[in-house]
Backbone bond lengths (Angstrom), bond angles and torsions (degrees), N, CA, C in turn:
res aa  C-N    CA-C-N  psi(-1)  N-CA   C-N-CA  omega(-1)  CA-C   N-CA-C  phi
1 X - - - 1.473 - - 1.524 111.65 -
2 X 1.359 117.09 -42.84 1.455 120.12 -174.42 1.528 113.28 -102.12
3 X 1.338 119.23 -8.98 1.454 119.74 -163.77 1.521 113.29 -55.31
4 X 1.326 117.61 -54.41 1.447 118.82 -176.25 1.529 112.87 -72.30
5 X 1.363 119.96 -48.68 1.465 119.11 177.40 1.514 112.56 -58.68
6 X 1.362 117.34 -38.71 1.461 120.10 179.23 1.516 110.44 -62.70
7 X 1.308 117.07 -45.57 1.466 119.56 179.83 1.512 110.51 -59.49
8 X 1.331 116.89 -41.32 1.458 120.80 -179.80 1.520 111.41 -63.66
9 X 1.345 115.97 -49.72 1.461 119.69 -178.10 1.518 111.39 -64.44
10 X 1.340 116.59 -43.18 1.462 120.08 -179.59 1.516 110.52 -63.25
11 X 1.328 116.11 -41.43 1.462 120.19 179.03 1.520 111.02 -62.11
12 X 1.331 116.13 -41.69 1.466 119.97 179.07 1.524 111.01 -60.43
13 X 1.338 116.01 -46.06 1.465 119.86 -177.24 1.521 111.17 -67.52
14 X 1.332 116.60 -48.12 1.458 119.90 -175.59 1.522 112.19 -71.35
15 X 1.323 116.95 -35.76 1.467 119.48 -179.97 1.523 111.54 -64.85
16 X 1.317 115.40 -31.12 1.466 119.45 -178.70 1.524 112.49 -94.78
17 X 1.335 116.51 7.96 1.463 120.44 -171.26 1.523 112.35 -55.53
18 X 1.319 117.73 -40.00 1.459 120.00 -176.21 1.520 112.42 -69.20
19 X 1.336 116.11 -21.10 1.464 119.24 -177.60 1.523 112.41 -120.41
20 X 1.345 118.08 15.98 1.453 121.39 -178.50 1.526 109.69 -63.53
21 X 1.317 115.18 131.83 1.459 121.13 179.76 1.517 109.94 -86.89
22 X 1.307 116.63 151.69 1.459 122.19 178.63 1.524 109.45 -104.87
23 X 1.309 118.49 109.65 1.462 119.20 175.86 1.524 110.93 -71.43
24 X 1.305 115.46 157.26 1.464 121.23 171.80 1.525 107.47 -86.65
25 X 1.325 116.81 128.49 1.459 121.40 -178.12 1.528 109.37 -119.47
26 X 1.318 115.54 124.43 1.463 122.08 175.42 1.522 107.39 -119.87
27 X 1.324 116.42 129.47 1.463 120.57 -172.58 1.527 110.75 -115.23
28 X 1.324 114.58 138.81 1.462 122.80 175.90 1.523 107.10 -116.55
29 X 1.339 116.38 117.92 1.461 120.11 -174.12 1.520 110.01 -103.20
30 X 1.335 115.89 124.96 1.462 122.34 177.75 1.524 108.33 -99.08
31 X 1.334 116.15 103.30 1.457 119.78 -174.38 1.522 111.93 -67.92
32 X 1.331 118.06 -25.48 1.466 120.44 -179.87 1.519 111.90 -62.55
33 X 1.342 116.61 -33.89 1.471 120.84 179.41 1.526 111.98 -117.71
34 X 1.326 116.26 4.20 1.472 121.96 179.59 1.540 111.51 58.05
35 X 1.329 116.21 34.79 1.463 121.63 -173.65 1.520 111.27 -109.03
36 X 1.330 115.34 135.10 1.462 122.48 175.52 1.520 109.21 -102.25
37 X 1.329 116.59 119.95 1.460 123.19 172.73 1.521 107.38 -100.13
38 X 1.312 116.92 127.03 1.459 121.37 -176.31 1.528 110.87 -109.15
39 X 1.326 115.55 130.70 1.463 121.66 169.68 1.524 106.49 -103.43
40 X 1.309 116.30 119.41 1.461 122.78 -172.74 1.523 107.67 -117.59
41 X 1.345 117.35 124.18 1.464 116.40 179.49 1.520 112.32 -138.39
42 X 1.308 113.78 156.01 1.454 123.48 176.84 1.529 107.77 -87.67
43 X 1.329 118.81 116.00 1.471 119.63 -176.94 1.520 113.18 -64.96
44 X 1.337 117.70 -20.81 1.471 120.06 -179.00 1.515 112.33 -78.15
45 X 1.341 116.92 -35.84 1.469 120.00 -174.13 1.520 113.25 -114.80
46 X 1.330 117.16 -13.50 1.463 124.25 -175.76 1.534 112.54 61.87
47 X 1.336 117.30 22.67 1.466 121.59 171.28 1.524 107.71 -83.65
48 X 1.335 116.64 147.25 1.460 119.14 -168.46 1.519 113.12 -140.70
49 X 1.329 114.77 160.53 1.459 124.47 169.37 1.524 107.77 -127.87
50 X 1.321 115.48 146.34 1.463 121.86 173.67 1.522 106.83 -116.16
51 X 1.322 116.57 128.43 1.456 121.65 -173.30 1.531 110.28 -116.05
52 X 1.332 116.48 123.57 1.465 125.13 174.04 1.531 113.24 58.81
53 X 1.344 117.25 58.81 1.472 120.09 179.90 1.527 112.54 -74.22
54 X 1.333 116.06 150.59 1.463 123.41 -174.55 1.524 111.22 -107.77
55 X 1.338 115.10 131.12 1.463 122.44 168.13 1.525 107.36 -100.32
56 X 1.323 117.40 123.13 1.464 120.63 -179.68 1.530 109.40 -68.85
57 X 1.328 115.76 134.61 1.468 120.26 -177.32 1.517 109.74 -142.61
58 X 1.332 115.76 124.61 1.460 121.67 174.98 1.526 107.55 -100.53
59 X 1.316 115.89 107.77 1.461 119.76 -173.62 1.526 111.92 -66.63
60 X 1.323 118.09 -35.13 1.466 120.93 -177.20 1.524 111.46 -62.16
61 X 1.333 116.40 -39.24 1.468 120.21 -178.70 1.519 112.96 -97.60
62 X 1.343 116.45 -14.53 1.455 120.04 -176.64 1.513 113.34 72.44
63 X 1.327 117.15 23.62 1.471 120.13 -175.76 1.528 111.44 -108.54
64 X 1.318 114.75 141.59 1.455 121.37 174.80 1.527 109.94 -103.47
65 X 1.334 114.86 154.03 1.460 121.68 174.36 1.521 108.38 -138.91
66 X 1.332 116.07 163.39 1.457 121.50 -177.58 1.527 112.58 -115.23
67 X 1.332 116.65 23.05 1.459 120.19 -176.03 1.526 111.25 -58.59
68 X 1.329 117.48 -49.18 1.468 120.71 -178.98 1.519 111.11 -64.68
69 X 1.326 116.43 -45.27 1.463 120.54 -178.97 1.526 111.55 -65.15
70 X 1.325 116.98 -35.08 1.465 119.57 -179.97 1.525 111.90 -66.98
71 X 1.319 117.70 -29.36 1.464 119.87 174.60 1.524 110.68 -65.79
72 X 1.315 115.91 -38.54 1.467 120.42 176.95 1.521 109.93 -65.19
73 X 1.319 116.94 -44.35 1.469 121.13 179.38 1.521 110.24 -60.44
74 X 1.322 117.07 -44.10 1.470 120.26 -179.78 1.519 110.78 -60.51
75 X 1.321 117.16 -39.94 1.467 121.03 178.13 1.518 110.91 -64.64
76 X 1.308 116.85 -47.27 1.471 121.32 -179.40 1.523 110.42 -58.91
77 X 1.310 116.17 -46.12 1.465 120.04 -178.01 1.526 111.68 -69.45
78 X 1.332 117.38 -38.25 1.468 120.57 -178.63 1.512 111.63 -65.11
79 X 1.334 117.39 -29.30 1.461 121.50 -176.99 1.523 112.86 -102.55
80 X 1.328 116.63 7.15 1.459 120.47 175.93 1.513 114.08 64.09
81 X 1.350 117.07 33.61 1.457 120.94 -177.02 1.526 111.39 -85.09
82 X 1.321 115.28 151.29 1.461 122.32 171.99 1.520 108.23 -112.70
83 X 1.318 116.85 121.74 1.465 121.34 -175.65 1.524 109.69 -90.47
84 X 1.315 115.24 119.00 1.467 121.45 176.45 1.520 112.66 -100.19
85 X 1.339 116.62 -27.73 1.461 120.68 -170.91 1.521 111.15 -133.04
86 X 1.320 115.81 136.15 1.459 123.96 168.66 1.522 105.56 -117.95
87 X 1.327 116.46 97.93 1.450 122.86 -167.19 1.524 110.82 -100.51
88 X 1.322 116.44 122.98 1.463 121.92 174.06 1.525 108.04 -102.12
89 X 1.325 117.29 128.37 1.455 119.41 177.29 1.525 111.76 -74.81
90 X 1.354 117.50 -25.32 1.460 122.15 176.92 1.518 107.86 -173.50
91 X 1.325 116.12 176.87 1.469 120.85 174.84 1.527 107.77 -81.85
92 X 1.303 116.90 100.43 1.459 123.11 -170.27 1.529 111.93 -67.33
93 X 1.327 115.28 147.48 1.456 121.48 177.95 1.524 112.32 -108.43
94 X 1.336 117.29 4.91 1.460 119.65 -174.00 1.519 113.89 -126.62
95 X 1.311 117.64 -5.52 1.457 120.31 173.81 1.523 109.50 -156.29
96 X 1.323 115.82 157.05 1.456 121.70 176.10 1.521 108.57 -86.67
97 X 1.312 116.38 145.49 1.461 120.70 -179.23 1.527 111.18 -84.15
98 X 1.326 115.16 140.15 1.466 121.38 175.41 1.527 111.61 -98.35
99 X 1.331 117.94 13.74 1.461 120.20 -174.85 1.533 113.47 -56.27
100 X 1.343 120.59 -45.61 1.471 118.71 -179.56 1.527 113.32 -61.55
101 X 1.322 116.59 -38.98 1.463 120.93 178.03 1.523 110.72 -64.16
102 X 1.326 117.09 -43.83 1.456 120.34 178.87 1.521 111.47 -67.26
103 X 1.319 117.24 -36.07 1.463 119.80 176.73 1.531 110.55 -62.73
104 X 1.320 116.28 -42.32 1.464 120.63 178.34 1.525 111.45 -61.09
105 X 1.326 117.05 -39.57 1.460 121.41 -175.14 1.525 113.31 -86.70
106 X 1.343 117.12 -32.57 1.467 120.77 -169.70 1.523 114.15 -123.53
107 X 1.329 117.23 -15.48 1.459 119.82 -173.78 1.513 111.00 86.43
108 X 1.328 115.82 -171.32 1.461 121.58 -179.83 1.516 112.24 103.45
109 X 1.330 115.49 157.66 1.455 122.53 178.05 1.526 110.47 -96.39
110 X 1.335 116.51 136.03 1.458 121.61 176.50 1.525 108.13 -85.94
111 X 1.340 115.58 123.48 1.469 122.13 -170.72 1.528 110.24 -124.67
112 X 1.328 115.62 142.67 1.463 121.35 171.84 1.525 107.60 -151.40
113 X 1.319 117.25 172.13 1.456 121.03 179.13 1.520 112.24 -69.79
114 X 1.320 116.13 148.85 1.454 121.47 -176.66 1.523 112.39 -62.40
115 X 1.326 117.64 -25.38 1.461 120.64 179.58 1.524 112.52 -73.14
116 X 1.325 118.49 4.33 1.465 120.44 172.75 1.525 110.08 -57.71
117 X 1.318 116.86 -24.88 1.470 119.93 178.29 1.523 110.67 -59.92
118 X 1.325 116.56 -38.13 1.466 120.85 177.56 1.519 110.59 -65.17
119 X 1.329 116.27 -43.68 1.463 121.11 178.50 1.521 110.19 -62.20
120 X 1.319 117.29 -43.98 1.460 121.05 179.60 1.527 111.58 -62.51
121 X 1.318 115.81 -38.58 1.468 118.99 179.83 1.519 110.63 -66.32
122 X 1.343 117.07 -45.37 1.464 120.99 -179.23 1.517 111.07 -63.05
123 X 1.337 116.84 -51.26 1.461 119.42 -174.32 1.522 112.46 -82.05
124 X 1.323 117.47 -18.75 1.452 118.83 169.67 1.521 110.93 -60.21
125 X 1.342 115.96 -35.97 1.465 121.03 176.61 1.524 110.93 -75.62
126 X 1.336 117.08 -41.17 1.469 120.57 179.96 1.524 110.68 -57.07
127 X 1.338 116.17 -43.48 1.462 120.31 -176.76 1.531 112.42 -96.16
128 X 1.338 116.38 8.86 1.463 121.94 176.64 1.532 111.51 52.04
129 X 1.338 114.52 44.87 1.456 119.67 178.15 1.526 109.76 -69.59
130 X 1.290 115.56 141.15 1.457 120.45 -179.86 1.514 112.29 -80.54
131 X 1.323 117.15 -174.30 1.467 121.29 -177.52 1.520 113.53 -65.31
132 X 1.316 118.47 -16.29 1.470 120.05 179.25 1.519 111.99 -70.11
133 X 1.339 117.00 -19.81 1.462 120.04 179.01 1.527 108.99 -85.48
134 X 1.330 116.24 110.74 1.464 121.27 -178.86 1.515 109.92 -73.06
135 X 1.326 115.74 137.54 1.457 122.14 179.95 1.530 111.39 -112.72
136 X 1.314 116.02 27.33 1.469 121.48 -176.83 1.522 113.18 -111.49
137 X 1.345 116.53 9.41 1.458 120.48 179.77 1.509 114.94 76.87
138 X 1.330 117.16 8.13 1.467 120.28 -173.47 1.523 113.47 -70.80
139 X 1.331 118.10 -9.72 1.472 120.33 175.51 1.524 111.21 -69.08
140 X 1.325 116.76 -21.60 1.462 122.54 -179.11 1.527 109.38 -94.47
141 X 1.321 116.33 156.08 1.464 120.27 179.00 1.520 111.85 -78.23
142 X 1.324 117.33 -31.48 1.461 120.83 -177.03 1.519 109.59 -150.93
143 X 1.321 116.12 131.16 1.456 122.48 172.67 1.523 107.50 -104.38
144 X 1.328 116.47 121.51 1.461 120.30 -178.35 1.520 110.60 -96.47
145 X 1.319 115.17 131.61 1.455 122.59 172.68 1.532 108.83 -86.65
146 X 1.316 115.67 168.03 1.458 121.07 176.38 1.526 110.86 -59.10
147 X 1.328 116.80 133.07 1.457 121.44 179.27 1.515 114.40 82.47
148 X 1.332 118.11 7.52 1.469 121.74 -179.30 1.528 109.39 -66.85
149 X 1.316 116.67 120.01 1.453 121.50 178.35 1.519 111.68 -89.17
150 X 1.322 116.61 143.66 1.461 122.32 175.75 1.518 107.76 -154.31
151 X 1.312 117.08 176.81 1.465 120.56 -179.67 1.518 110.87 -131.24
152 X 1.318 114.88 141.42 1.466 121.43 166.64 1.519 105.09 -104.35
153 X 1.310 116.27 98.87 1.458 120.14 -170.78 1.511 109.45 63.92
154 X 1.323 116.85 -120.39 1.462 121.77 179.21 1.529 112.54 -98.02
155 X 1.338 117.27 8.13 1.458 121.42 -174.39 1.528 109.89 -95.18
156 X 1.311 116.36 118.93 1.458 121.49 177.54 1.526 110.27 -64.98
157 X 1.335 115.09 137.64 1.463 121.35 -176.12 1.521 109.01 -141.87
158 X 1.333 115.69 158.51 1.463 119.99 179.62 1.526 108.86 -149.73
159 X 1.335 116.00 143.97 1.458 122.17 176.19 1.527 109.52 -95.81
160 X 1.318 116.66 133.81 1.460 122.31 176.99 1.526 108.99 -116.67
161 X 1.317 117.03 128.43 1.459 121.67 176.79 1.521 108.43 -77.41
162 X 1.336 116.90 118.42 1.469 121.40 -176.77 1.533 109.80 -129.95
163 X 1.330 117.22 66.09 1.471 120.05 -177.65 1.510 112.20 -69.06
164 X 1.315 114.80 169.84 1.461 122.24 178.94 1.514 109.74 139.27
165 X 1.333 116.12 -55.42 1.473 120.27 172.07 1.522 108.45 -68.06
166 X 1.323 117.11 -49.48 1.464 123.76 168.38 1.528 107.00 -137.30
167 X 1.334 117.38 164.87 1.470 118.82 179.48 1.516 114.04 -67.44
168 X 1.337 117.62 -22.19 1.466 120.78 -170.73 1.517 113.86 -104.69
169 X 1.322 119.26 10.83 1.465 120.59 -174.84 1.528 111.49 -62.90
170 X 1.327 115.32 134.16 1.457 123.12 172.23 1.520 109.01 -120.77
171 X 1.330 116.21 145.65 1.462 122.61 164.21 1.521 106.61 -109.31
172 X 1.312 116.49 140.98 1.464 121.17 -179.71 1.524 108.99 -110.75
173 X 1.325 116.75 116.41 1.459 121.76 174.18 1.525 107.02 -91.45
174 X 1.325 117.02 113.74 1.462 123.16 -177.97 1.524 107.11 -122.01
175 X 1.324 116.23 103.22 1.457 119.70 -175.99 1.516 110.73 61.58
176 X 1.337 116.63 -125.44 1.464 120.69 -177.73 1.519 112.77 -92.53
177 X 1.336 117.04 15.25 1.462 121.77 -176.46 1.525 110.68 -124.80
178 X 1.329 116.21 149.65 1.457 120.87 174.12 1.528 108.44 -129.40
179 X 1.319 115.11 135.77 1.459 123.05 -178.40 1.524 106.70 -109.68
180 X 1.342 116.55 108.45 1.464 120.97 -162.95 1.518 114.42 -101.20
181 X 1.338 118.48 3.16 1.450 119.08 -178.56 1.513 111.28 61.00
182 X 1.355 116.50 -132.39 1.463 121.15 -179.03 1.523 112.74 -97.92
183 X 1.317 118.12 8.10 1.462 119.94 -176.94 1.528 111.24 -62.82
184 X 1.315 116.73 -42.07 1.460 123.14 177.77 1.518 110.09 -128.53
185 X 1.339 115.91 150.90 1.453 122.23 168.15 1.534 107.93 -113.60
186 X 1.325 116.99 -173.72 1.455 119.89 176.83 1.527 109.42 -57.35
187 X 1.335 117.91 150.62 1.460 119.72 -177.96 1.527 114.45 -52.77
188 X 1.327 117.63 -33.37 1.473 119.50 -179.07 1.520 112.98 -80.78
189 X 1.349 117.44 -4.38 1.472 119.86 -179.84 1.524 112.71 -113.62
190 X 1.341 117.62 -30.15 1.457 118.59 170.91 1.502 115.85 109.73
191 X 1.323 116.31 -120.84 1.459 122.28 -170.31 1.520 110.48 -139.05
192 X 1.327 114.93 167.94 1.454 121.28 -179.20 1.525 111.45 -80.42
193 X 1.310 116.03 159.90 1.456 122.24 175.67 1.528 109.70 -68.77
194 X 1.320 115.22 160.07 1.465 119.95 -176.68 1.523 111.37 -134.89
195 X 1.343 116.44 26.45 1.469 119.82 -174.04 1.522 113.98 -107.79
196 X 1.330 118.51 6.78 1.452 119.75 173.35 1.525 109.61 -72.02
197 X 1.339 118.61 160.38 1.470 119.61 177.35 1.528 111.66 -53.08
198 X 1.324 115.96 125.86 1.456 120.81 -177.94 1.508 114.05 88.61
199 X 1.341 118.25 -7.98 1.457 121.38 176.75 1.516 110.86 -80.01
200 X 1.339 115.80 161.09 1.459 119.33 -178.56 1.525 108.74 -163.08
201 X 1.344 116.67 124.17 1.462 120.79 -175.39 1.523 112.08 -65.76
202 X 1.309 117.84 -37.28 1.466 120.31 -179.06 1.537 109.92 -67.04
203 X 1.310 115.91 -41.27 1.460 120.02 177.40 1.519 110.52 -65.10
204 X 1.324 117.09 -39.01 1.464 120.94 178.29 1.523 110.62 -61.21
205 X 1.310 117.43 -44.76 1.466 121.30 178.22 1.530 110.53 -55.70
206 X 1.313 116.48 -46.46 1.462 120.09 -177.55 1.524 111.24 -67.45
207 X 1.330 116.88 -35.27 1.465 119.72 176.14 1.524 111.12 -65.03
208 X 1.335 116.33 -41.53 1.464 120.27 179.36 1.521 110.63 -64.87
209 X 1.322 116.89 -43.73 1.464 119.43 178.13 1.528 110.19 -61.37
210 X 1.298 116.41 -32.92 1.460 120.38 176.66 1.529 110.19 -63.63
211 X 1.324 117.00 -47.19 1.461 120.12 179.11 1.522 111.30 -61.35
212 X 1.315 116.96 -33.79 1.457 120.23 -177.83 1.514 113.17 -74.40
213 X 1.327 117.32 -0.91 1.459 121.10 170.20 1.532 111.45 -78.60
214 X 1.318 117.61 -13.51 1.457 120.23 177.13 1.526 110.00 -68.72
215 X 1.330 118.08 158.49 1.472 120.27 -179.60 1.528 112.73 -57.26
216 X 1.325 116.36 146.21 1.462 121.62 -177.67 1.517 112.73 -52.89
217 X 1.338 116.45 -38.16 1.466 119.70 -174.23 1.522 113.66 -80.38
218 X 1.327 117.08 -1.91 1.466 119.39 178.18 1.519 110.17 -57.47
219 X 1.322 116.71 126.81 1.458 121.16 176.25 1.527 109.24 -72.99
220 X 1.329 116.49 134.43 1.460 122.29 -178.74 1.521 108.57 -114.03
221 X 1.333 115.55 122.39 1.461 121.22 178.32 1.523 108.73 -112.38
222 X 1.321 115.89 128.97 1.460 123.27 -172.64 1.520 111.03 -99.82
223 X 1.323 115.57 159.40 1.460 120.63 177.04 1.530 112.07 -86.69
224 X 1.335 116.15 -23.94 1.471 119.96 -176.36 1.521 111.24 -141.57
225 X 1.332 114.52 156.45 1.458 120.55 165.50 1.518 108.03 -146.83
226 X 1.320 115.50 142.66 1.469 121.65 -176.47 1.522 112.36 -123.91
227 X 1.325 118.31 10.63 1.454 124.05 -179.52 1.526 111.79 57.16
228 X 1.299 116.27 95.01 1.462 120.67 176.84 1.528 110.00 -60.97
229 X 1.310 116.17 157.01 1.470 121.45 179.95 1.518 110.06 -54.78
230 X 1.333 115.34 130.80 1.451 120.66 179.22 1.512 114.18 92.95
231 X 1.338 117.31 -7.12 1.468 120.60 178.82 1.524 108.94 -106.66
232 X 1.333 116.69 133.17 1.465 121.29 -173.05 1.522 114.17 -92.29
233 X 1.321 117.26 -21.44 1.458 119.90 -173.29 1.522 111.32 -120.55
234 X 1.342 114.58 148.96 1.450 119.88 171.10 1.531 109.05 -72.03
235 X 1.302 116.28 143.39 1.461 120.45 176.16 1.518 108.70 -150.39
236 X 1.317 116.21 153.82 1.466 119.96 -170.66 1.529 112.16 -143.65
237 X 1.320 117.11 14.50 1.462 120.00 178.61 1.521 110.53 -130.24
238 X 1.329 115.95 134.04 1.451 122.14 175.64 1.528 107.34 -147.24
239 X 1.306 118.31 -156.92 1.461 121.49 177.63 1.534 109.20 -135.36
240 X 1.314 114.63 161.95 1.463 119.21 175.20 1.527 110.17 -61.05
241 X 1.322 117.17 -41.40 1.457 120.12 179.09 1.512 112.17 -58.93
242 X 1.339 117.41 -42.57 1.464 120.78 179.40 1.523 111.20 -66.76
243 X 1.322 116.56 -39.78 1.465 120.01 178.06 1.532 110.39 -64.06
244 X 1.323 115.76 -42.98 1.459 119.12 -176.99 1.532 111.64 -64.90
245 X 1.313 116.89 -38.76 1.466 119.72 -174.30 1.518 113.83 -91.40
246 X 1.353 117.93 -24.55 1.460 118.70 -168.08 1.521 115.66 -129.39
247 X 1.340 120.08 -3.82 1.464 118.78 -178.54 1.531 109.47 -62.05
248 X 1.322 116.37 125.75 1.466 120.76 -171.26 1.525 112.89 -66.35
249 X 1.332 117.67 -20.09 1.460 120.06 -179.86 1.522 113.47 -99.45
250 X 1.339 117.21 -30.14 1.460 118.13 -163.84 1.527 112.35 -145.49
251 X 1.334 117.10 32.53 1.456 120.29 176.78 1.520 109.83 -66.82
252 X 1.326 115.86 164.75 1.459 120.54 178.05 1.520 109.99 -53.55
253 X 1.320 115.81 133.62 1.451 120.95 -178.69 1.509 113.67 105.36
254 X 1.346 117.54 -18.32 1.464 120.91 175.42 1.527 107.94 -80.64
255 X 1.317 117.23 122.33 1.456 120.67 -177.48 1.528 111.02 -78.35
256 X 1.305 115.26 163.26 1.462 120.41 178.49 1.523 110.94 -59.47
257 X 1.318 117.47 -46.00 1.462 120.51 -179.12 1.525 111.71 -64.55
258 X 1.322 116.99 -38.81 1.467 120.19 177.34 1.521 110.71 -62.97
259 X 1.318 116.22 -44.03 1.465 119.83 179.92 1.522 110.67 -63.62
260 X 1.323 117.39 -46.45 1.462 120.92 -178.01 1.527 110.52 -60.25
261 X 1.324 117.59 -43.94 1.466 120.69 179.18 1.526 110.66 -61.71
262 X 1.331 117.15 -44.85 1.463 120.92 178.86 1.518 111.16 -62.97
263 X 1.341 116.20 -48.65 1.462 120.85 -173.77 1.527 111.23 -65.30
264 X 1.320 116.98 -42.55 1.459 119.85 -178.72 1.529 111.34 -68.54
265 X 1.327 117.20 -38.65 1.467 120.20 177.41 1.525 110.62 -65.75
266 X 1.315 116.05 -42.09 1.469 120.05 -179.72 1.522 111.40 -66.78
267 X 1.333 115.87 -43.96 1.468 119.94 -178.14 1.524 111.62 -61.76
268 X 1.325 116.88 -32.07 1.466 120.85 -178.97 1.526 112.17 -64.96
269 X 1.331 117.63 -16.88 1.468 121.30 -179.29 1.519 112.67 -96.72
270 X 1.320 118.38 -5.83 1.462 121.73 -171.79 1.523 111.99 -91.56
271 X 1.327 115.85 140.16 1.453 120.75 171.63 1.521 110.43 -83.24
272 X 1.315 116.24 172.75 1.456 120.65 179.02 1.534 110.75 -75.55
273 X 1.334 118.29 146.20 1.463 120.56 175.27 1.530 110.80 -57.28
274 X 1.311 115.88 146.02 1.462 122.02 -174.84 1.526 112.65 -57.31
275 X 1.321 117.32 -37.27 1.465 121.01 -174.88 1.528 113.22 -107.41
276 X 1.326 118.20 20.87 1.462 118.61 -172.89 1.522 112.61 -60.86
277 X 1.327 118.95 -42.06 1.463 119.79 -174.27 1.530 112.19 -68.75
278 X 1.337 119.67 -49.56 1.461 116.85 175.57 1.526 112.99 -67.78
279 X 1.329 117.56 -36.40 1.467 120.04 -176.10 1.520 111.83 -61.97
280 X 1.333 117.30 -49.45 1.458 119.76 -177.11 1.525 110.85 -63.30
281 X 1.322 117.60 -41.64 1.463 119.94 -178.61 1.525 111.86 -61.22
282 X 1.330 115.99 -37.60 1.465 120.83 -179.58 1.524 110.72 -80.04
283 X 1.314 117.11 -45.78 1.467 120.29 -172.42 1.520 113.09 -72.03
284 X 1.337 117.82 -27.52 1.466 117.91 175.75 1.525 110.79 -73.08
285 X 1.341 115.91 -9.61 1.461 122.66 174.14 1.532 111.04 -102.08
286 X 1.314 117.88 21.41 1.465 123.22 -179.59 1.519 112.33 65.60
287 X 1.330 116.73 29.00 1.451 121.11 178.70 1.513 114.11 90.28
288 X 1.313 117.33 2.30 1.465 121.12 178.55 1.522 110.58 -88.73
289 X 1.314 116.45 143.05 1.456 121.09 173.76 1.528 109.42 -74.18
290 X 1.330 117.72 156.31 1.463 119.47 175.47 1.529 111.52 -57.53
291 X 1.314 116.24 156.61 1.461 120.57 177.42 1.530 110.13 -61.62
292 X 1.351 117.52 147.85 1.470 119.79 179.74 1.526 111.72 -64.28
293 X 1.314 115.45 149.75 1.457 120.98 170.09 1.524 109.23 -73.55
294 X 1.314 115.37 -178.33 1.461 119.88 -177.82 1.512 114.12 -60.43
295 X 1.332 117.05 -23.44 1.468 120.43 179.08 1.524 112.97 -87.07
296 X 1.337 116.08 3.88 1.458 119.98 178.11 1.513 114.76 85.78
297 X 1.334 117.87 1.31 1.468 122.49 -178.54 1.533 109.37 -100.81
298 X 1.330 116.31 139.12 1.462 121.58 176.21 1.525 108.82 -90.50
299 X 1.332 116.49 140.91 1.458 121.41 -178.33 1.520 110.89 -127.78
300 X 1.334 115.59 146.20 1.456 122.50 170.62 1.527 107.99 -110.71
301 X 1.322 115.84 142.29 1.459 120.68 -176.47 1.533 111.25 -86.61
302 X 1.332 114.94 149.77 1.456 121.81 177.94 1.527 108.15 -128.46
303 X 1.332 117.53 89.49 1.463 118.96 176.93 1.521 110.66 -65.49
304 X 1.302 117.42 138.06 1.467 122.68 -175.23 1.532 109.55 -104.25
305 X 1.332 115.66 132.92 1.468 122.39 176.64 1.535 111.77 58.79
306 X 1.328 116.08 38.23 1.455 119.53 -179.63 1.517 111.49 -110.62
307 X 1.348 116.98 -62.32 1.462 120.54 -177.74 1.530 111.58 -80.97
């Protein structure tokens, strides 16, 4: 499945290693959802990408706010950045995306992996969406396939398909940095769960091993951090070398079968994320809320005794 695209992407990264540019990365951490939103820009051109932006949502009241997104906007404007890309690593199950709001305020294309169509098909059935809900990914501006090349300003970048947590997960290699979504966490915390519909622990292992083919010094930026036991601060940056040697779940020497047994046993003990039902409904629509009902009010569905 990955052999040829992986060889292409790896060749691109390694061949350019001597001239790889280092983007500037500024991170905004939302402690309510443990989510890191990254603003990535090319210092030469001031062109930028925003990765995994958060829309604040109070489930008890059903109200959204733009406090987190407005901090990102203030940063972009203060530094004179031009946003070309709003990159989603996957359809998140733990927070709502602020991509449409940021597009309205800053511009940029909303991007996700092409396999979002699979996610839309699965959850379109879960939420009993009618024919008005498109399952072709057309809510997004661009669907990236594995090995899709793009640029952040003058910085060469490539999307890598890294399924396992979800079918549509992408990692974005931007210069000397890779943004891995939920595929990996900090070395002391491990890896993401693989028990959501379409997830698979064996596939996740292979995706992680793929990422570990990147150079040791590659900076790794995570989508989440939960502070492993004994650590006092949230953190969201590590390196491929550190992940390869020290990740508690999947360091070098851990076999595929060992990882799958661990991951499946661990996942069986986990409850559902607090915001999974509203998050999936919104994020499979590229961060847009469902269309209003006849009374002008937008509603999110709550299936009972299903998940």
